[in-house]
C-alpha positions as CSV (number, residue, x, y, z in Angstrom):
1,M,-7.1,25.2,-10.7
2,I,-3.6,25.4,-8.8
3,E,-1.1,24.9,-11.2
4,G,1.1,22.7,-9.1
5,Y,-1.4,20.4,-8.8
6,Y,-2.3,20.0,-12.4
7,H,1.1,19.2,-13.1
8,K,1.2,16.6,-10.5
9,A,-1.8,15.0,-11.9
10,I,-0.1,14.8,-15.3
11,E,2.7,13.0,-14.1
12,M,0.8,10.0,-12.6
13,S,2.0,6.8,-13.6
14,L,0.0,3.8,-15.0
15,L,0.8,1.9,-11.8
16,D,-0.6,5.0,-9.6
17,W,-3.5,4.8,-11.9
18,F,-4.0,1.1,-10.9
19,A,-3.6,1.4,-7.4
20,T,-6.1,4.1,-7.1
21,F,-8.9,1.9,-8.7
22,A,-7.5,-1.2,-6.6
23,P,-10.3,-2.8,-4.6
24,E,-10.6,-1.8,-1.0
25,P,-8.6,-4.5,1.1
26,D,-10.8,-6.3,3.2
27,E,-10.3,-6.8,6.9
28,A,-9.2,-10.3,6.8
29,S,-6.1,-9.1,4.6
30,I,-5.4,-6.3,7.0
31,S,-5.3,-8.6,9.9
32,V,-3.0,-11.2,8.4
33,Q,-0.6,-8.0,7.7
34,R,-1.0,-7.0,11.4
35,S,-0.2,-10.3,12.5
36,Y,2.9,-10.6,10.1
37,D,4.2,-7.1,11.5
38,L,4.1,-8.3,15.2
39,N,5.9,-11.6,14.3
40,E,8.6,-9.5,12.3
41,A,8.8,-7.3,15.7
42,R,9.3,-10.3,17.4
43,K,11.9,-11.9,15.3
44,T,14.3,-8.8,15.3
45,Y,14.0,-8.2,18.7
46,N,14.0,-4.4,17.8
47,D,12.3,-2.3,20.6
48,N,12.3,0.6,17.9
49,Y,10.4,-1.6,15.7
50,I,6.9,0.5,14.6
51,A,4.4,-1.6,13.0
52,R,2.2,-0.2,10.0
53,S,-0.6,2.0,10.3
54,D,-4.1,0.1,8.7
55,M,-3.8,2.8,6.0
56,E,-0.3,1.9,5.2
57,I,-0.9,-1.6,5.1
58,K,-4.1,-0.8,2.8
59,C,-1.9,1.3,0.5
60,Q,0.8,-1.5,0.2
61,L,-1.9,-4.0,-0.7
62,R,-3.7,-1.6,-3.2
63,Y,0.1,-1.3,-4.8
64,K,0.5,-4.9,-4.6
65,W,-2.7,-5.3,-6.7
66,A,-1.5,-2.8,-9.2
67,M,1.7,-4.5,-9.8
68,A,-0.2,-7.7,-10.3
69,M,-2.2,-5.7,-12.8
70,M,0.8,-4.4,-14.7
71,K,2.4,-7.8,-15.0
72,A,-0.8,-9.0,-16.3
73,R,-0.8,-6.3,-18.9
């Protein structure tokens, strides 16, 4: 085992652990987040606004789920 990898595995927080086992976000919730990104881009009138990728949206939704689990805990 790579020593650095082992140390990183030990440092996983409970939030990270919950996010790892969070359910996969469905296409509807990803679509809602995509439309939110487009609305934000229109509100800011910023040409440099970059919408999040689907992977970023999935990760953020999983961490939101994990935060809810931490709060319920």
